[in-house]
N, C-alpha and C positions, 0 to 999 in steps of 0.2 A: 401686512399688519401683524403684530405680535401681542399676545395677551398673556399675562402672568397671574398665577393664583397661588396664594400661600397655603401650603398643606403640610400635614405630617405624613410621611411616606413610610409604609411598611412593606418589606419583602417577605413574601410567603414561601420562602425556600431557604435552605441552608446557606449561609453566607457569613463572612467575618463580622459584618455589621448589618442588622436587619431593620433598623429604625433611624429615620432622618427627619430633621426639620428642614423643609425645603420649599421648592416651587414646582408646579406643573405649568409648563409653558407651551402654548399653542401658537404655531406660526402658520399664517395663511399661505396658500400656494401663490407662486408667481409664474412667470412665463415658462420656466424650465423645471421648477421644482414643485412637487406636490406639498400639501399641508403636513406638518410634522407635530408630534407630541414629544416633549422633552420632560424628563424628571431630573432635577439636579438640586444641589444644596445651596447655591447662590444664584441670585437673579441675573447677574452679569456673567456671561459665558467666559469673559476674559479674567475673571477674578482668580488669582493664583490658588485660592483655597477652595475653589469650586470643585465638587465631585459630580461627574456626570453618571447618573444611575441608569437612565434609559433614553434611547432616541429611536423613534419609530415614525415611519410615514403612515399617515391616516388614510385608510381606505374602507370600503364596505365591510371587509372581513379581516381587518388588521388585528382585532382582538375581540374577545367576548367581554361585553361591558355590562356591569350590574350596578344600578343606581339604588342606593338605600336612603330614601328621603328622610326617614325617621331620625337617623343619626348623621346625616350629611356625609355619607361615605360612598366612594366609588371604587369598585373592584375591576381591575383590568387583568384579564387572563390571556396570556399569549402561548401559542404552541411553539415549543422548542423543536424546530425541524431537524436539528442535529441528532437528537436522541429520542425524538417522539414523545417527550414529556411536556408538561404544562408549567408555566411560570406565572405567578400572580403578584400583582402589586395592589396594595390597598391605600387609597388616598382619603385622608380624613380632614374635613374642613372644620374649623373652629366653630364652637356653638354660637358665636356671634357673627358668623359669616354665611348665613343662609342665603343672602342675595348673591354672594360670590359663588356659592355652590350651584345655585339655579342658573347663573350666567354660564358657568362652565358646562353644566349639563346641556343647556340649549346649544352652545357653541359646538361641542363635541358631537351631539346628536345630528346637527345640521351637516357637519363634515362627513360623518359616517353615511348619511343618506346620499350616496353617490353611486354611479355605475363603475367607478374605479375599484379594482381589486388588486391584491398583492400576491405575487408568486415568489418562491424562495429557492435559493440554491440548496443542494444537499448539505452544505456546511451550516445552514441555518441563516445565512446572510440574506438580506432582501435582494431579489433579483430584478423584479419588475413591478412597477405601479402604473395601472392604466386599464384600458378596455381589454377584455378577454372574451372569447367564446368558449363554451364548455360543452363536451359531450361525454357522458358518463364521468369518469375521473380524469379525462384528458382536457387540460386547459391550454388554450392556444392564444398567443398575443395577436389581437386583431383590433385595429383602430389606432387611437392616439395613446401614447404612454411613454414611460421613461425606463430605460434599462440601466442597471447599475453594475459596477465592477464587483467581483466576488471578494469583498473585504468588509470589515466592520466599520469603515469610515464613511459609507454611503456615497462613494464617489460616483458621479454620473458618467455613464459611457456613451449613451445615445438618448436623445429626446426627439420624438417625432412620430411618424406613422409606421404601422406594421400591417402585414398581411400574411396570415398563416405562419407566424413565428419568424418572418423575415422582414428586414427593413424594406419599406416600400412606400414611395411617395416622396415626401420632403422630410428632412431631418437634420439634426445637429449632433455631430460626433465630437468628443473631446477626450484628451488624455486624463490620466487619473488626477493630476494636479490642477486641471482646468485651465492651464496656461496656453494650450494649443487647441483651437476650435476649428472644426471643418463644417461648413454649411453646404449641404447638397440638396438641391431642389428637384432633382430628377433621379430617384432611386427605383430600380426596377428589379424585382425578384432577388433582392439582397445585394445588388451591385449599383453603385453610383455611376450615372452616365452624364454625358455632355459636359457641363462646366460646374464648378463650385468655387468657394472662396475659403482660404485658409487664413485664420487670424492667429498671430503669434504675439502673446502678451507677457513678456518677461519684464522683470523689474528694470533691466538695463536696455531692453530693446522691444519695440512694438512694430509689427509689420503686417501688411495685408497682401496676400498673394493670390492671384487668379489661377485656378486649377483647371486644366483641360484633362478630364479623366481618360480620354482615349490616348493622349500623349503619355499619361502616367503609366497606364497598363503596358504601353509599348516600351517605355523607358525601363521598367523593371522585368520586362520579358515574361509576362503572365498572360497566356492566351485562353486558357481553359476557364469557363464560367464558374465551375466548381472551385477551382483554385483561387479565383478572384473573390468569390463569395467567402471562402475560408479565411482569406486575409482580412476582409472587411470585418468579420466577426471577431478576429483576434484582438487581444488587449493592446497590441502595438500599432494598430492600423494608422492612427493619426500621427504618431511619432515617425513612422516609416515614410509617410507622405512628406512630412516636414524635412526629413533628412535629405530627400531628393530635390528640394527646392532651396536649400541653403548651402552656402560654401562650407566645406568641412562639416556637413550637416550633423552627423551622428555625434562627433566629439563636441561640436559647438552647443548642441541641444543639451547634452549631458552636463556640460559646464553651467549653462544657464539655469537648468533645473536645480543644480547644486547651489548656485548663488542665490536663488529665490527662497531657499529654505532658511529656517531660523538657525541661530548659532547652535542651539541644543541639537537640532536635527542634523546639522552638518557634523557635529562632534560624534554623534551616534554612527553616522555613515563611515567617518574616518576610523572610529573604534572597531567597527565591523570588519572593515578592510584589513586593518592591522591584525585583528584576530584571525581572519581567514588566512593571511600570509603566514602567521605564526603556526597555524595548524598545518598548512601546506609544507612549511619548513620542517616541522616535526615529523610529518609523514615521510618526506624525502630522506631525512636523516635516518629514520628507522629503516627505510628501504635500503639505504646505503650500508648501515650496520649489518642488516640481514645478509646483504650480498657479500660483505667482508667475511662474516662468519661462515657463509657457505663456501667461500673461496678457501678459507683456512682449513675447513673441514675436508674440502676436496684435496688440497695439497697434503694434508696429513694422511689421508687415505692412500693417495698415490705413493707418498713416501713410505708408508707401511708396506704396501705391495711390493715396492721396489726393493726394500731392505729384506723382506721375506724371500723374495725371488733370488736375491744375491746370496743370502745364507744358504738357501736350498741348493743353488748351483755350486757353491764352495763345498758343500757336504758331498755332492756327487763327484767332484774333482778329487777330493782327498779320501774318498771311500776305499 
């Protein structure tokens, strides 16, 4: 369920634009995703004129929240984990929207009243939302939760059970695009065991593949538990499994991932590849020119030494 509230949004920090007429949107959690709070200028996410101002998962400590009932204002203060500063947003409800303000306050307060907490990467991106155990300043993922890729798009990496910061129990892995999903119901100390299911959901192809993890570890010749654990934690784990169960796996998956992107995203990828090729060619040409110059200089030096030696010998002969 999604609820939208009309507000005026103020950014309490230096920015090109600090004031917006817009919406605060709360989306309730589902099976795999926690509840979220969005600040944006249009109610419809797909509106081409929409400006996304903030997107955060809601947890017990996702923000400092101050309610000012007298003027129907909510102040959300977030810690910027990248540079250890604070970022604040002020949401002002219209004077005729007291009921809307009260509904928002009730809904947000209810969602914050949870055992779920948020952990962050050093980059400031959200890392984990779920149950944790804490001792002093050490926070450990324990219980149920969701782990995210280290990017600003909030892409889910794993949803399921944890023990002492390791995958443990049952869980659901997926690639960044969400088009390849791996279900593992027997994960022990960070390593999937026995059997699982791989779901491949591209625009042009849908497949479900039974996975025998013992066969998989044998196929890729990884025997060490630490090495297996390292692969499972990597960002390419799901993609690597898929490449070993599809014909021409790596090339095929890359093609399907490209086909699933929008035309604008495809153009950006093509432009980047062309730009990389241009930079590589420029570097190669510079290296070739440098070698030519070095060769010419070497030849000139050898020629100078040869002529000097010849003149010196002639002087000795005719002396």
